[in-house]
ROKOLPA-369726 format. One record per residue (C-alpha): residue number from 1; residue in one letter; x, y, z. Coordinates in steps of 0.25 Angstrom, whole numbers, plus 5000, padded with zeros to 4 digits. Layout:
<r NUM, A, <X, Y, Z>>;
...
***
This chain:
<r 1, M, <5083, 4890, 5063>>;
<r 2, Q, <5089, 4895, 5050>>;
<r 3, S, <5083, 4908, 5046>>;
<r 4, G, <5084, 4919, 5036>>;
<r 5, W, <5083, 4922, 5021>>;
<r 6, S, <5092, 4910, 5017>>;
<r 7, L, <5081, 4900, 5022>>;
<r 8, T, <5076, 4892, 5011>>;
<r 9, E, <5065, 4886, 5019>>;
<r 10, G, <5058, 4888, 5033>>;
<r 11, T, <5051, 4876, 5038>>;
<r 12, I, <5052, 4877, 5053>>;
<r 13, P, <5039, 4870, 5059>>;
<r 14, F, <5029, 4880, 5062>>;
<r 15, S, <5025, 4881, 5077>>;
<r 16, R, <5012, 4886, 5082>>;
<r 17, Q, <5012, 4902, 5083>>;
<r 18, S, <5003, 4911, 5091>>;
<r 19, E, <4999, 4924, 5086>>;
<r 20, A, <5009, 4930, 5095>>;
<r 21, D, <5020, 4921, 5090>>;
<r 22, V, <5017, 4926, 5075>>;
<r 23, I, <5017, 4940, 5079>>;
<r 24, R, <5030, 4939, 5086>>;
<r 25, L, <5036, 4932, 5073>>;
<r 26, V, <5031, 4943, 5064>>;
<r 27, N, <5036, 4954, 5073>>;
<r 28, L, <5050, 4948, 5075>>;
<r 29, A, <5051, 4945, 5060>>;
<r 30, L, <5048, 4960, 5056>>;
<r 31, S, <5056, 4966, 5067>>;
<r 32, P, <5070, 4973, 5066>>;
<r 33, A, <5075, 4961, 5074>>;
<r 34, K, <5075, 4953, 5062>>;
<r 35, K, <5084, 4956, 5050>>;
<r 36, H, <5078, 4965, 5039>>;
<r 37, T, <5088, 4969, 5028>>;
<r 38, S, <5076, 4972, 5019>>;
<r 39, T, <5061, 4974, 5018>>;
<r 40, Y, <5060, 4959, 5013>>;
<r 41, K, <5054, 4953, 5026>>;
<r 42, Y, <5043, 4964, 5027>>;
<r 43, A, <5039, 4963, 5013>>;
<r 44, F, <5038, 4948, 5014>>;
<r 45, F, <5030, 4948, 5027>>;
<r 46, K, <5020, 4958, 5020>>;
<r 47, A, <5019, 4949, 5008>>;
<r 48, I, <5015, 4938, 5018>>;
<r 49, L, <5005, 4946, 5025>>;
<r 50, D, <4999, 4951, 5012>>;
<r 51, N, <4997, 4937, 5008>>;
<r 52, L, <4992, 4930, 5021>>;
<r 53, F, <4978, 4928, 5014>>;
<r 54, N, <4985, 4921, 5002>>;
<r 55, V, <4990, 4910, 5011>>;
<r 56, D, <4985, 4896, 5008>>;
<r 57, L, <4979, 4892, 5021>>;
<r 58, E, <4980, 4877, 5018>>;
<r 59, N, <4995, 4877, 5020>>;
<r 60, Y, <4997, 4892, 5024>>;
<r 61, S, <5006, 4894, 5012>>;
<r 62, L, <5009, 4907, 5005>>;
<r 63, A, <5016, 4906, 4991>>;
<r 64, Y, <5029, 4913, 4989>>;
<r 65, D, <5024, 4919, 4976>>;
<r 66, T, <5012, 4926, 4984>>;
<r 67, I, <5022, 4932, 4994>>;
<r 68, S, <5032, 4936, 4984>>;
<r 69, L, <5022, 4943, 4975>>;
<r 70, R, <5018, 4952, 4987>>;
<r 71, Y, <5032, 4954, 4991>>;
<r 72, T, <5036, 4958, 4977>>;
<r 73, E, <5024, 4968, 4976>>;
<r 74, I, <5029, 4974, 4989>>;
<r 75, Y, <5043, 4976, 4984>>;
<r 76, W, <5039, 4981, 4970>>;
<r 77, N, <5031, 4992, 4977>>;
<r 78, L, <5041, 4995, 4988>>;
<r 79, V, <5053, 4995, 4979>>;
<r 80, L, <5048, 5000, 4966>>;
<r 81, K, <5036, 5009, 4969>>;
<r 82, F, <5041, 5015, 4982>>;
<r 83, R, <5056, 5013, 4980>>;
<r 84, L, <5058, 5009, 4995>>;
<r 85, K, <5071, 5003, 4998>>;
<r 86, Q, <5070, 4989, 5005>>;
<r 87, M, <5083, 4988, 5012>>;
<r 88, A, <5094, 4997, 5017>>;
<r 89, T, <5106, 4999, 5008>>;
<r 90, S, <5118, 4991, 5012>>;
<r 91, E, <5131, 4987, 5007>>;
<r 92, R, <5126, 4974, 5002>>;
<r 93, A, <5113, 4980, 4994>>;
<r 94, A, <5106, 4992, 4991>>;
<r 95, M, <5093, 4985, 4989>>;
<r 96, T, <5086, 4972, 4991>>;
<r 97, A, <5085, 4961, 4981>>;
<r 98, V, <5070, 4964, 4979>>;
<r 99, E, <5073, 4978, 4976>>;
<r 100, R, <5084, 4975, 4966>>;
<r 101, K, <5075, 4964, 4959>>;
<r 102, L, <5063, 4974, 4958>>;
<r 103, F, <5072, 4985, 4952>>;
<r 104, A, <5078, 4975, 4942>>;
<r 105, L, <5065, 4970, 4937>>;
<r 106, C, <5060, 4984, 4935>>;
<r 107, D, <5073, 4987, 4927>>;
<r 108, K, <5071, 4974, 4919>>;
<r 109, Y, <5056, 4978, 4915>>;
<r 110, G, <5059, 4993, 4914>>;
<r 111, F, <5050, 4997, 4925>>;
<r 112, D, <5052, 5011, 4930>>;
<r 113, Y, <5054, 5011, 4945>>;
<r 114, S, <5060, 5025, 4946>>;
<r 115, A, <5056, 5033, 4958>>;
<r 116, K, <5049, 5043, 4950>>;
<r 117, K, <5040, 5032, 4944>>;
<r 118, A, <5031, 5023, 4952>>;
<r 119, I, <5033, 5009, 4949>>;
<r 120, F, <5020, 5002, 4945>>;
<r 121, P, <5013, 4992, 4954>>;
<r 122, F, <5018, 4977, 4954>>;
<r 123, E, <5004, 4973, 4952>>;
<r 124, S, <5004, 4980, 4938>>;
<r 125, L, <5016, 4972, 4933>>;
<r 126, R, <5013, 4961, 4923>>;
<r 127, S, <5011, 4947, 4930>>;
<r 128, D, <5023, 4941, 4924>>;
<r 129, L, <5032, 4953, 4929>>;
<r 130, Q, <5026, 4952, 4943>>;
<r 131, L, <5029, 4937, 4943>>;
<r 132, E, <5044, 4940, 4938>>;
<r 133, I, <5046, 4950, 4949>>;
<r 134, N, <5039, 4942, 4959>>;
<r 135, R, <5048, 4930, 4956>>;
<r 136, Q, <5061, 4938, 4958>>;
<r 137, I, <5056, 4945, 4971>>;
<r 138, K, <5051, 4932, 4976>>;
<r 139, T, <5065, 4926, 4975>>;
<r 140, E, <5070, 4937, 4984>>;
<r 141, M, <5059, 4935, 4994>>;
<r 142, L, <5061, 4920, 4995>>;
<r 143, K, <5076, 4922, 4996>>;
<r 144, Y, <5077, 4932, 5007>>;
<r 145, V, <5063, 4933, 5014>>;
<r 146, I, <5056, 4920, 5016>>;
<r 147, G, <5067, 4914, 5025>>;
<r 148, A, <5070, 4927, 5032>>;
<r 149, F, <5056, 4930, 5036>>;
<r 150, Y, <5054, 4915, 5040>>;
<r 151, G, <5065, 4916, 5049>>;
<r 152, D, <5061, 4929, 5055>>;
<r 153, T, <5047, 4922, 5059>>;
<r 154, E, <5054, 4910, 5065>>;
<r 155, G, <5049, 4901, 5054>>;
<r 156, Q, <5035, 4902, 5060>>;
<r 157, L, <5028, 4912, 5050>>;
<r 158, Y, <5029, 4903, 5038>>;
<r 159, S, <5038, 4891, 5032>>;
<r 160, F, <5044, 4891, 5019>>;
<r 161, S, <5053, 4885, 5008>>;
<r 162, K, <5058, 4893, 4997>>;
<r 163, T, <5056, 4881, 4988>>;
<r 164, D, <5041, 4880, 4991>>;
<r 165, G, <5030, 4890, 4986>>;
<r 166, G, <5028, 4898, 4999>>;
<r 167, I, <5028, 4900, 5014>>;
<r 168, R, <5019, 4892, 5024>>;
<r 169, F, <5014, 4900, 5035>>;
<r 170, N, <5013, 4895, 5050>>;
<r 171, P, <4998, 4894, 5051>>;
<r 172, D, <4999, 4901, 5065>>;
<r 173, S, <5007, 4912, 5059>>;
<r 174, Y, <4998, 4914, 5047>>;
<r 175, S, <4986, 4915, 5056>>;
<r 176, A, <4993, 4926, 5064>>;
<r 177, C, <4998, 4933, 5051>>;
<r 178, V, <4983, 4934, 5046>>;
<r 179, K, <4978, 4938, 5060>>;
<r 180, Y, <4989, 4949, 5062>>;
<r 181, K, <4991, 4953, 5047>>;
<r 182, S, <4989, 4968, 5049>>;
<r 183, D, <4998, 4968, 5061>>;
<r 184, F, <5009, 4961, 5055>>;
<r 185, E, <5008, 4970, 5043>>;
<r 186, K, <5010, 4982, 5052>>;
<r 187, I, <5022, 4976, 5059>>;
<r 188, N, <5028, 4972, 5045>>;
<r 189, Y, <5025, 4986, 5040>>;
<r 190, Y, <5031, 4993, 5052>>;
<r 191, E, <5044, 4986, 5051>>;
<r 192, W, <5045, 4987, 5036>>;
<r 193, I, <5043, 5002, 5036>>;
<r 194, K, <5054, 5003, 5047>>;
<r 195, Y, <5063, 4996, 5038>>;
<r 196, L, <5059, 5004, 5025>>;
<r 197, E, <5061, 5017, 5033>>;
<r 198, K, <5075, 5013, 5036>>;
<r 199, V, <5079, 5010, 5021>>;
<r 200, N, <5070, 5021, 5015>>;
<r 201, A, <5073, 5033, 5023>>;
<r 202, E, <5064, 5043, 5015>>;
<r 203, E, <5051, 5034, 5018>>;
<r 204, D, <5042, 5036, 5030>>;
<r 205, S, <5034, 5025, 5037>>;
<r 206, Y, <5021, 5030, 5032>>;
<r 207, A, <5025, 5030, 5018>>;
<r 208, L, <5032, 5016, 5019>>;
<r 209, A, <5019, 5010, 5025>>;
<r 210, N, <5011, 5015, 5014>>;
<r 211, K, <5021, 5010, 5004>>;
<r 212, L, <5021, 4996, 5011>>;
<r 213, D, <5006, 4995, 5010>>;
<r 214, E, <5006, 5000, 4995>>;
<r 215, S, <5016, 4989, 4992>>;
<r 216, T, <5006, 4979, 4990>>;
<r 217, E, <4993, 4987, 4987>>;
<r 218, R, <4987, 4984, 4973>>;
<r 219, S, <4984, 4996, 4965>>;
<r 220, D, <4977, 4989, 4953>>;
<r 221, L, <4965, 4980, 4957>>;
<r 222, S, <4959, 4980, 4943>>;
<r 223, A, <4961, 4965, 4941>>;
<r 224, Y, <4953, 4962, 4953>>;
<r 225, R, <4942, 4972, 4949>>;
<r 226, T, <4941, 4965, 4935>>;
<r 227, A, <4941, 4951, 4941>>;
<r 228, L, <4929, 4955, 4950>>;
<r 229, Q, <4922, 4962, 4939>>;
<r 230, K, <4924, 4950, 4930>>;
<r 231, F, <4919, 4941, 4942>>;
<r 232, G, <4907, 4950, 4942>>;
<r 233, Q, <4906, 4958, 4954>>;
<r 234, I, <4896, 4970, 4950>>;
<r 235, T, <4892, 4975, 4963>>;
<r 236, C, <4900, 4981, 4975>>;
<r 237, F, <4904, 4970, 4984>>;
<r 238, Y, <4900, 4978, 4996>>;
<r 239, C, <4888, 4987, 4993>>;
<r 240, Y, <4883, 4979, 4981>>;
<r 241, K, <4882, 4992, 4972>>;
<r 242, P, <4884, 4988, 4957>>;
<r 243, L, <4898, 4991, 4952>>;
<r 244, P, <4901, 4997, 4938>>;
<r 245, L, <4900, 4985, 4928>>;
<r 246, G, <4912, 4982, 4919>>;
<r 247, I, <4925, 4976, 4921>>;
<r 248, G, <4936, 4987, 4923>>;
<r 249, T, <4927, 4996, 4930>>;
<r 250, A, <4934, 5003, 4942>>;
<r 251, T, <4927, 4996, 4953>>;
<r 252, P, <4934, 4996, 4966>>;
<r 253, V, <4941, 4983, 4971>>;
<r 254, D, <4940, 4981, 4986>>;
<r 255, H, <4948, 4972, 4995>>;
<r 256, C, <4936, 4967, 5003>>;
<r 257, I, <4946, 4964, 5015>>;
<r 258, P, <4955, 4977, 5014>>;
<r 259, W, <4968, 4976, 5006>>;
<r 260, S, <4975, 4983, 5018>>;
<r 261, F, <4973, 4970, 5026>>;
<r 262, V, <4974, 4960, 5015>>;
<r 263, K, <4985, 4967, 5007>>;
<r 264, D, <4982, 4958, 4995>>;
<r 265, D, <4974, 4958, 4983>>;
<r 266, K, <4965, 4946, 4980>>;
<r 267, I, <4952, 4946, 4973>>;
<r 268, W, <4945, 4938, 4983>>;
<r 269, N, <4946, 4950, 4992>>;
<r 270, F, <4942, 4960, 4981>>;
<r 271, V, <4928, 4965, 4978>>;
<r 272, L, <4923, 4976, 4970>>;
<r 273, A, <4917, 4988, 4977>>;
<r 274, C, <4910, 5000, 4974>>;
<r 275, P, <4918, 5013, 4976>>;
<r 276, A, <4910, 5017, 4988>>;
<r 277, C, <4912, 5004, 4995>>;
<r 278, N, <4926, 5003, 4991>>;
<r 279, S, <4929, 5016, 4997>>;
<r 280, A, <4921, 5014, 5010>>;
<r 281, K, <4926, 5001, 5013>>;
<r 282, S, <4940, 5005, 5011>>;
<r 283, N, <4949, 4997, 5021>>;
<r 284, I, <4938, 4991, 5029>>;
<r 285, L, <4933, 4976, 5030>>;
<r 286, P, <4919, 4974, 5025>>;
<r 287, V, <4909, 4968, 5034>>;
<r 288, E, <4912, 4953, 5035>>;
<r 289, S, <4900, 4949, 5027>>;
<r 290, Y, <4907, 4954, 5014>>;
<r 291, I, <4918, 4943, 5017>>;
<r 292, E, <4907, 4933, 5015>>;
<r 293, E, <4903, 4939, 5002>>;
<r 294, I, <4917, 4940, 4997>>;
<r 295, K, <4919, 4925, 5001>>;
<r 296, Q, <4907, 4922, 4993>>;
<r 297, R, <4911, 4930, 4981>>;
<r 298, N, <4925, 4924, 4981>>;
<r 299, M, <4919, 4910, 4981>>;
<r 300, R, <4914, 4914, 4966>>;
<r 301, L, <4926, 4923, 4963>>;
<r 302, Q, <4937, 4912, 4965>>;
<r 303, N, <4931, 4904, 4954>>;
<r 304, F, <4930, 4915, 4944>>;
<r 305, G, <4940, 4913, 4933>>;
<r 306, L, <4950, 4924, 4933>>;
<r 307, K, <4965, 4922, 4936>>;
<r 308, L, <4966, 4933, 4946>>;
<r 309, I, <4955, 4927, 4954>>;
<r 310, H, <4960, 4913, 4953>>;
<r 311, E, <4974, 4918, 4958>>;
<r 312, D, <4968, 4926, 4970>>;
<r 313, F, <4960, 4915, 4975>>;
<r 314, K, <4971, 4905, 4976>>;
<r 315, S, <4973, 4908, 4991>>;
<r 316, Y, <4959, 4912, 4994>>;
<r 317, S, <4949, 4906, 5004>>;
<r 318, H, <4936, 4911, 5010>>;
<r 319, S, <4941, 4909, 5024>>;
<r 320, K, <4953, 4917, 5021>>;
<r 321, L, <4945, 4929, 5017>>;
<r 322, Q, <4937, 4928, 5030>>;
<r 323, E, <4951, 4927, 5038>>;
<r 324, M, <4956, 4940, 5030>>;
<r 325, Y, <4943, 4947, 5035>>;
<r 326, K, <4945, 4943, 5050>>;
<r 327, S, <4960, 4946, 5049>>;
<r 328, A, <4957, 4960, 5044>>;
<r 329, V, <4947, 4962, 5055>>;
<r 330, F, <4957, 4957, 5065>>;
<r 331, N, <4968, 4966, 5060>>;
<r 332, G, <4960, 4978, 5062>>;
<r 333, F, <4953, 4981, 5049>>;
<r 334, Q, <4940, 4989, 5050>>;
<r 335, Y, <4928, 4980, 5046>>;
<r 336, G, <4913, 4980, 5044>>;
<r 337, W, <4912, 4989, 5032>>;
<r 338, K, <4900, 4988, 5023>>;
<r 339, P, <4893, 4998, 5013>>;
<r 340, K, <4884, 5008, 5019>>;
<r 341, V, <4875, 5006, 5007>>;
<r 342, M, <4872, 4993, 5000>>;
<r 343, A, <4867, 4992, 4986>>;
<r 344, K, <4855, 4983, 4983>>;
<r 345, T, <4860, 4969, 4984>>;
<r 346, V, <4860, 4961, 4971>>;
<r 347, K, <4864, 4946, 4970>>;
<r 348, Y, <4873, 4942, 4959>>;
<r 349, Q, <4878, 4928, 4955>>;
<r 350, I, <4889, 4924, 4946>>;
<r 351, N, <4887, 4921, 4932>>;
<r 352, E, <4894, 4907, 4930>>;
<r 353, D, <4898, 4910, 4916>>;
<r 354, S, <4904, 4924, 4916>>;
<r 355, G, <4907, 4925, 4931>>;
<r 356, Y, <4899, 4938, 4932>>;
<r 357, L, <4888, 4941, 4942>>;
<r 358, K, <4874, 4942, 4938>>;
<r 359, V, <4862, 4947, 4945>>;
<r 360, A, <4854, 4936, 4952>>;
<r 361, D, <4844, 4942, 4961>>;
<r 362, S, <4844, 4952, 4973>>;
<r 363, G, <4851, 4948, 4986>>;
<r 364, S, <4865, 4949, 4991>>;
<r 365, V, <4877, 4952, 4983>>;
<r 366, L, <4887, 4941, 4979>>;
***
């Protein structure tokens, strides 16, 4: 089997894979037994794991643009914000092509990436600049990583063609990745940190682990807050306490299924919560009844006329949300949280003209 970065496609027929088979493939691909001349493969696998719940389950496909956007965001932060080298200096090159392109783009647009001034988050860039940067980094990802990681996983994690729009998972491999998502993240981080320590001698493992986690964490959730306020959520999703009225009020935005598991920001997993619930829930899964409530909420939310909502719901399904919850429980996340004190419940319904909620009668919320 031809393998390596030079592959333009990988279409070996999938064979049935047990969970043990997939665990072996992932361990092998990330291990020092495979060639790692840069951090590319680790970032690529993280981009895949972070997007597992964006996979189209009709054909198990995941778009290159979706993968590369996360891949770009990872490197924007690791290279420009944290100034971490991504390969050992050699006679051939002092830095990776991704690093060179990011620095060149900053020079082009006059962005200050000096060590004394922290670069601003990728999310805060204008959308047209995000797309331009993503196109350039995507080119490097497709050129160097897609084929290499395909070969390292023996053609059984996904198939691909660089002329198509994305990869297609082996269904068995996909199921194992979902089930063991947190374990695979830890394996990937462990090998990634070991590599970064070799080429960044001043960094320790604890600091590197934090930087890897921060590489994809959003700092500004105001767009999601505004969308949910426009949709009309006026009570805390958990305790039903009334929230401050008015678009723009600083109401906490909570990942119903914690970000530390999902590693993604989609409005179908966001709710507005009062400060007390947001703080108390923290990194814990709520009782499962809230998953049913958010599914019911999402049935209405997905038809609400905002571009952000439309984009986020493209890969959503109610069953996927339930699977996320079960997977998080399996991966060891604490579950069963609920507020100690509940406000008086009030039933709201959607105003069909404005989309806002209005009081109907007493009963359950949403």
